[in-house]
N, C-alpha and C positions, 0 to 999 in steps of 0.2 A: 192096231190090227196089221198083221203082216200081209203082204201081197202074195197071191198064189204063186208058188214056185220060188219064192224068195226066202233065203235063210235069214235069221236074226241079224247076222253081220251085214248082209246085203241091204237089209232094211235100214240099219243104223247108218250105213254109208250114204244111202239116198237122203236121209233126213239131214245129215251133216252137209251134203252138197247143196241141198235146198236152202239151208240156213246161210251157207256161204254166198249163194247167189242173192239172197235177200239183203245181206249186209252190203255187198258190192252195189246192188241196185240203189239202195238208199244213199250210200256214199256218193255215187255218181249223180244222183238227183240233187244233192247238196253242192255238187261241183267242188268237192274237197279231195285232197290227196290222201293216200294211206297215212302219210306222215301227220297231216292235220288231224285226221280221225284219231290216230294214236295219241296225239297230244291232248285232244279233247277228252278222250276216254281213259287217260292215264295208263296207257299200255304201250308196249314197244312196237315200233313200226313193222318189224319183221313178224311179230305175232299177228298183226292185222293182216299182213300178206298171207301168212299161213292159214288164218281163218277163212279168208276169201278164196283160197285154193282148196279148202276142204280138208286141209292137212291137220287141223286141230279140232278137238271136241271141247268147246268152251264150257266152263263151269257156269253156274247161275250167277255168281259174282261178276264174271267176265261179261255175260250177257247183259247184266244190269249196267256195267260200265260202257259197253258198246251202245246200248240204247240211249244212255245219257249223252254220249258223244254224238249220236245221230239226231238228238233232239226228239226222241220218241220214248214211249214207255216200253218196258221189257215185254209187256203183254202185246203191244202193237208190233214190236220187232218180231216176236214169235208168230204173230198172226200173219205176218208178211210171207211166211213160208208157204209158197204155193208152187207146186210143180207136179208133173205126172208121178204118181206113186207115193206121194207124201201124205 
């Protein structure tokens, strides 16, 4: 459902930003660097940085890799998305 007054692109950007915050929060909780997460998830370090900045819209495969690297299921990673307007 879209938020009142928000276009589809604004809604998408909000979801991406919420996902970015969730990845960053989980990584910080593990006390690992972006480089360590990249290694665990078989992704490039700069790609992790882009995801955490909300500059990337990850695919399902990437979400699965991130979840594995963070030690959670993909469902749990997506369930972590909690912020105003998501």
